[in-house]
Structures are given as C-alpha cells and as structure tokens.
C-alpha positions in Angstrom: 0.0 0.0 0.0 1.3 3.5 -0.9 1.8 6.4 1.4 -1.1 8.6 2.3 -1.1 12.3 1.5 -0.5 13.0 5.1 2.6 10.8 5.3 4.0 12.5 2.2 3.2 15.9 3.8 5.1 14.9 7.0 8.1 13.7 5.0 8.2 16.9 2.9 8.1 19.1 6.0 10.8 17.1 7.7 13.0 17.3 4.6 12.4 21.1 4.2 13.3 21.6 7.9 16.4 19.4 7.6 17.5 21.2 4.4 17.1 24.7 6.0 19.8 24.0 8.5 23.1 25.7 8.0 26.1 23.3 7.6 27.2 22.1 11.0 24.2 23.4 12.9 20.9 21.8 14.1 17.8 22.5 12.1 15.5 25.1 13.5 12.4 24.0 15.4 10.6 27.3 15.1 6.8 27.5 15.1 5.0 27.8 11.7 1.3 28.1 11.7 1.2 27.7 7.9 3.1 24.3 8.2 0.8 23.2 11.0 -2.3 24.1 9.0 -0.9 22.3 5.9 -0.3 19.2 8.0 -3.8 19.3 9.5 -5.3 19.8 6.0 -3.3 16.9 4.6 -4.6 14.7 7.4 -8.2 15.8 6.9 -7.8 15.0 3.2 -6.3 11.5 3.8 -9.3 9.4 4.7 -7.2 6.3 4.1 -4.5 7.3 6.7 -4.3 5.0 9.7 -2.5 5.6 12.9 -1.3 2.9 15.3 -1.8 4.0 18.9 0.2 1.8 21.3 -0.9 1.0 24.9 1.5 0.9 27.8 0.2 -2.7 28.2 1.9 -5.6 26.4 0.5 -8.9 25.2 0.6 -11.5 27.9 1.6 -14.2 25.4 4.8 -12.8 23.9 5.3 -9.4 25.5 4.7 -7.5 22.2 3.2 -4.0 22.3 -0.6 -3.8 22.0 -2.1 -1.2 19.7 -5.3 0.0 18.3 -5.6 1.4 14.8 -7.3 4.7 14.4 -8.4 6.6 11.3 -8.9 10.2 12.3 -10.0 11.6 9.0 -12.5 8.9 8.3 -13.9 9.2 11.8 -14.3 13.0 11.3 -16.0 12.5 7.9 -18.4 10.0 9.4 -19.3 12.7 12.0 -19.9 15.2 9.3 -22.1 12.8 7.3 -24.2 12.3 10.4 -24.6 16.0 10.9 -25.5 16.5 7.2 -28.2 13.8 7.4 -29.6 15.5 10.6 -29.9 18.7 8.6 -32.1 16.8 6.0 -29.5 16.2 3.3 -30.1 13.0 1.4 -28.0 10.1 2.6 -26.6 9.6 -0.9 -25.5 13.2 -1.0 -24.0 13.0 2.4 -21.9 10.0 1.2 -20.1 12.5 -1.1 -18.3 13.8 2.0 -16.1 10.7 1.7 -14.5 12.1 -1.5 -14.8 15.9 -0.8 -11.6 17.9 -0.4 -11.6 20.0 2.7 -10.1 23.5 2.6 -7.1 24.9 4.6 -9.6 27.3 6.2 -11.5 24.2 7.5 -8.2 22.8 9.0 -7.3 26.2 10.5 -10.6 26.5 12.2 -10.3 23.0 13.6 -6.9 23.8 15.0 -8.3 27.0 16.7 -10.8 24.8 18.5 -8.2 22.2 19.5 -5.8 24.8 20.7 -8.4 26.6 22.8 -9.8 23.4 24.4 -6.3 21.9 25.0 -5.0 25.0 26.8 -8.2 25.6 28.8 -8.2 21.9 29.8 -4.7 22.2 31.2 -5.6 25.5 32.9 -8.4 23.7 34.7 -5.7 21.5 36.3 -5.5 18.5 33.9 -2.6 17.0 32.1 -2.6 16.7 28.3 -1.4 13.2 27.5 -0.3 12.5 23.9 -0.8 9.1 22.2 2.2 6.8 21.7 2.3 6.4 17.9 5.8 4.9 17.5 7.6 2.0 19.1 10.5 4.4 20.0 8.2 6.8 22.0 7.5 7.2 25.7 4.3 8.6 27.2 4.5 12.3 26.9 2.5 14.9 28.8 2.1 18.6 29.1 0.6 20.6 31.9 0.2 24.2 33.2 1.9 25.2 36.4 2.2 28.5 38.3 5.8 29.8 38.3 6.7 31.8 41.4 7.6 35.5 41.4 11.4 36.0 41.1 13.9 38.8 41.1 16.5 38.8 38.3 19.8 40.7 38.1 20.5 42.6 34.8 22.4 39.9 32.9 23.3 42.3 30.0 24.8 45.0 32.2 27.8 46.8 30.7 28.8 48.6 33.9 28.7 48.1 37.7 25.8 50.6 38.0 23.7 48.6 35.6 24.5 45.3 37.4 22.7 46.5 40.5 19.5 47.0 38.7 17.0 44.2 39.1 13.9 43.2 37.3 11.0 41.4 38.9 9.1 38.6 37.0 5.6 38.3 38.4 3.8 35.0 39.1 2.8 33.5 35.8 1.4 30.3 34.2 3.9 28.2 32.3 3.5 25.0 30.3 5.7 22.1 31.4 6.5 19.0 29.5 7.1 15.6 31.0 8.0 12.1 29.7 6.1 10.2 32.4 6.4 6.5 31.6 8.7 4.3 29.5 6.9 1.3 27.9 8.2 -2.1 28.8 9.4 -2.8 25.2 11.9 0.0 25.5 13.4 -1.5 28.7 15.9 -4.3 28.9 18.0 -5.8 31.7 21.7 -4.8 31.9 
C-alpha cells in the first residue's frame, strides 16, 4: 500500500526543515502556523491514513506491544455525514463527503478549536497526554503550572551601575513537558 497524502506531507516538511539548517548546525524547530495548517489539511484529506496507537500494556503471550488502529480523517468525515443527514440532506448526497476535499480554512478553524480546548483543559488542572504512535516513544504529557515570582539581576549589564538594577518577574502560568512513563518494550536488563 502506498503512502497517504498525510505521510507524504510529513516527509516533505521534515525534509524542508532538515535542508534549511546551515552546515554544522541543528535544524530550526521554530513554530510555523502555515506548516501546521498544511499538515492538518493533509490529514483531513487523507481518509485512508491509519494511525497505530500503542498502549502501555503488552501482550501476555509474547510481550509484544498492544495497539489499536485509528483513522482520524475517516472518523471525522463520518461525523460530518451524520450532521448532514440530521440537517435533512439525502443520505446519498451525504456520502459525497467521503471524497470531498476539505479546505485549509477548515483545517485552520479546527486547530483553533483544538488549541483553545487543550490550553483551557490544562488551565483547569488536567494534564494533556499524547498518544504513543511509534515504538520508540514514551508517554508524553504537558501541563500548566504556576511559576513563582522571582527577582533577576540585569544579565546584560555593561557597567557596575547597571548590574545593581534588578527586574521582577511576576507569578505566571507556564507549560511544562514531561515524559512520564517508559513502555516495557523500551526497557531491557543490563
């Protein structure tokens, strides 16, 4: 089976980032909303793309990782079809959503919803846990925490008078990342 549009989009983005690095330097991991929207759009327009999501549990028989296969674009399109039928659109016309190309604006609006819900979910005191989608990954989490007030010396002072100046950083909310658990298939006895 060939690669999905989404897999090709991921590979193209990785190659572009790798090729943008100057010789002898690491590639930049800067944020790009246009790249993110393009990836979301590629996923929405890849109804054949399947994702293996691994559980921390392993098979009792041979100790191999257990996984479930998800198809996010197909699931989303099925939800859209159900909504279209509720609005009175003929079931045969609703089936056309399977082949319809969704716009980048559609992807951008979905990301706005996801970003808002994710951040507010964490602000409520919950951790965001990301799925394990590769056999070389650990369970990854992000959460919001309050950072205490602190006083900082002027690090860029050019004279002794400037060194005495201090700045105060108020209490603030910060996002923390954590790798919380290593699956058993990544562990071995020494």
